[in-house]
C-alpha positions, 0 to 999 in steps of 0.5 A: 367581868370574871365569876367571883365566888363569896366568903363571909366567915371566920378565919382559923389561920394558924399564925397571922398572915404577915408573920406567915408572909415573912417567915417563908423561904425565899423560894416561896416568897411570891407564892399565894398565902393560904387563907383558911376558914373554919367550914374547911374553905380556903382563899389564895392572898396573891402577894403581887397585890399591892393591898396583900399585905395590908388585906393580911393586916385585916385578916388577922385582926379579924381573926384575933377579934373572933370577927368574921371576914368577907372576901370575893374570890377569882372562881378560877384561881380562888385568889382574893379580889375583895375583902370587906370587914363587916360590922355588928350595926345597930340600924338608927335611920333608912332614907328611901327618897332617893330614886338610885340609893337608900341611905342608911344610918347607924348608931354604931357608926357615924359614916353615912351608908348606902344601899344601890338599887341596882344591887341585885340582892336590894330587896332582901337586904333593904327588908332586912335593914328595915326588920332590924331597925324595927326591932333595934335588933344588931346585925351583921353588915358588910360595906366597902370601906372608903365609901360605905356602900352596903354589900351583904346584910345577913344575922349577927353570928351566935359568936361574934367579937370578944366583947358582947354586942352593944346592950339597949340604948338610953333615950336620945331625949334624956342624954347624960348631964355631965359634971362641971369641968375643970378650966384651963387656961387658952395656952394650957389648952393649945399644949395640949391640943399640940399634943394630941396633933402629934398622936395623929398616924402617918398614912401609909405606916400607922402604928400601934396607939396613932390616932387616924385623924387622916381618916376621917370618914369613920370612927369618930367616937373611938378617936374622941375617947382616945382623946380623953384619955390622953387629956386626962392623963395630962390633969385635964378634964374633958367631956364630949360633943355630939352632933345629930344631922341629916346631912353632915358634910365635912370638908377635908383633903384628907379623903379622896373625894374631898366631902366626909358624910357623916350622920353623926359626930363626936369629939373631946372638949375642954373648959378653956379661959379666955383673956377676957376671963370668961371660961368657954366650952372649946372643942377638940377635933383634929379630923376637922381643924387643927384650932381649938374650935367653939362649939358653933364653929365645930358645928359650921364645920359640918355644914348642917345649920339644922344639926343639933348638939348635946353634950355628955361626960366623957365616958359615953363611947358610942351614939347613945350607947355604953362607954369603954376603957382604953385598952378597948377603945384602942383595939377598936381603933387598930381597924381604922388604922389599917382602913387609913392604911388601905386608901394610902395604898390605894390613892396615895398619901393625904393631903389630896387636891381639892377645890377650895380647901386648905390643909386640915 
């Protein structure tokens, strides 16, 4: 296997890579594009790589947001062979009972992450995760983008992102008590659901302001927040429903392995008047279903009967943490639009062939 160099740092490209790729003379179109780092190091983006355009978008996104990029390059050529987006992460739980992997849950990501016991830095990474959990501190975690294998952990840079890291967490024993919801008719709720579904991103061709429901693996808190803004813009009064569980598993034709592994999940809700005149809280979550769901049905689609459900006002953004305006949430969502497009480039567009799973 070729020797790989690892870079983790902020880029300082004078103009967006995507722009540089399009503006070069025809004679230079096939030449690699140089990626410049703060410490005067460089890497090369090979434009013949099918993922080059997507990697360029991710590098541009991270630089715009004052965030580092993780790169592996061929030691001989300097060509980028792997790219990941490090995250500011707060550890929730660590499960060491498995003989092959350590499973890690984060407040800052709904995806179940894992650390392989075969990783050459296994103990160092595990110790760093444990220390961060004990201190409730934020650390920089790099994982693979679609199966969430942790490959690097280190201290959070003193300057990270365009906003401060998440603050202290309110106690999970005292969730926010939502204000009463405005009830809508079943027909109106169905109209609102269909309006939201139409905002779904097209794999391989995600556009600004679309919502990547076909990327269910991560980012549910952002999807839920943007859904709430859409519902409010149409005169509705949404809330949110949260599911906490150790074994949340969503079945989906939108991921190659057909199973999405979460440690928590969130979606938007509306109070909907039923045909018998009784209002019922219904869940809107196109990442799991294109139908209105009762809370119990929504929980059942995550296949963990021990999962606990909690409700909050729509303003709560992350898991037990803070809020965000629409512009901030939309900017956060851009990272997952890029992830969706990379998944499409690598595996083709969904739906994928899954046994006993119909279209989601």
